[in-house]
LOLOKE-142991 format. One record per residue (C-alpha): residue number from 0; residue in one letter; x, y, z. Coordinates in steps of 0.2 Angstrom, whole numbers. Each point is the difference from the previous one (the first is absolute). Last residue first. Example, Ala and Ser with C-alpha at 12.3 -4.5 7.8 and 13.67 -1.06 7.14 Angstrom:
<nodes>
+-----+---------+-------+-------+-------+
| num | residuo |  east | north |    up |
+-----+---------+-------+-------+-------+
|   1 |       S |    68 |    -5 |    36 |
|   0 |       A |    -6 |   -17 |     3 |
+-----+---------+-------+-------+-------+
</nodes>
This chain:
<nodes>
+-----+---------+-------+-------+-------+
| num | residuo |  east | north |    up |
+-----+---------+-------+-------+-------+
|  54 |       S |   120 |    70 |    13 |
|  53 |       F |     5 |   -15 |    11 |
|  52 |       Y |   -15 |     1 |    12 |
|  51 |       V |   -12 |     2 |   -13 |
|  50 |       G |     6 |   -14 |   -12 |
|  49 |       G |     1 |   -11 |    15 |
|  48 |       L |   -17 |     3 |     5 |
|  47 |       V |    -6 |    -4 |   -18 |
|  46 |       V |    11 |   -16 |    -1 |
|  45 |       V |    -6 |    -6 |    16 |
|  44 |       L |   -18 |     4 |    -3 |
|  43 |       A |     1 |   -11 |   -16 |
|  42 |       A |     8 |   -15 |     9 |
|  41 |       L |   -15 |     2 |    13 |
|  40 |       V |   -13 |     0 |   -13 |
|  39 |       F |     8 |   -15 |    -9 |
|  38 |       V |     1 |   -10 |    16 |
|  37 |       L |   -17 |     3 |     4 |
|  36 |       L |    -6 |    -4 |   -18 |
|  35 |       G |     9 |   -17 |     2 |
|  34 |       L |    -8 |    -3 |    17 |
|  33 |       M |   -18 |     4 |    -6 |
|  32 |       L |     3 |   -12 |   -15 |
|  31 |       R |     6 |   -14 |    13 |
|  30 |       G |   -15 |     4 |    11 |
|  29 |       L |   -12 |    -1 |   -15 |
|  28 |       S |     6 |   -17 |    -6 |
|  27 |       P |    10 |     0 |   -16 |
|  26 |       A |    -8 |    -7 |   -16 |
|  25 |       P |     3 |   -19 |    -3 |
|  24 |       E |    14 |    -5 |   -11 |
|  23 |       Y |    -4 |    -4 |   -18 |
|  22 |       R |     3 |   -16 |    -9 |
|  21 |       P |     0 |     0 |   -20 |
|  20 |       E |   -10 |   -13 |    -8 |
|  19 |       D |     9 |   -15 |    -8 |
|  18 |       E |     0 |   -11 |    16 |
|  17 |       A |   -18 |     1 |     0 |
|  16 |       A |    -2 |    -7 |   -18 |
|  15 |       D |    10 |   -15 |     3 |
|  14 |       S |   -11 |    -4 |    16 |
|  13 |       Q |   -15 |     1 |   -11 |
|  12 |       P |     6 |   -12 |   -13 |
|  11 |       S |     2 |   -13 |    14 |
|  10 |       R |    16 |    -8 |     7 |
|   9 |       D |    -2 |   -14 |    12 |
|   8 |       E |     9 |   -13 |   -11 |
|   7 |       T |    -4 |   -18 |     1 |
|   6 |       T |    13 |   -14 |     1 |
|   5 |       G |     1 |   -13 |   -12 |
|   4 |       D |    18 |     2 |    -4 |
|   3 |       G |    -3 |     9 |   -17 |
|   2 |       G |   -11 |    13 |     9 |
|   1 |       K |   -18 |    -2 |     2 |
|   0 |       M |   -12 |    15 |    -1 |
+-----+---------+-------+-------+-------+
</nodes>
């Protein structure tokens, strides 16, 4: 396409469609998932042991 000043535009219909699609984050890696699970289990253990200790 040519603009009013004689320059060409690099926009294509495909690039417009790609901008409208939602963008998703990649899934977490296995190591990061295991770290989150470990933190959750440790926090649960602290809560349970604290409840046993203070009761």
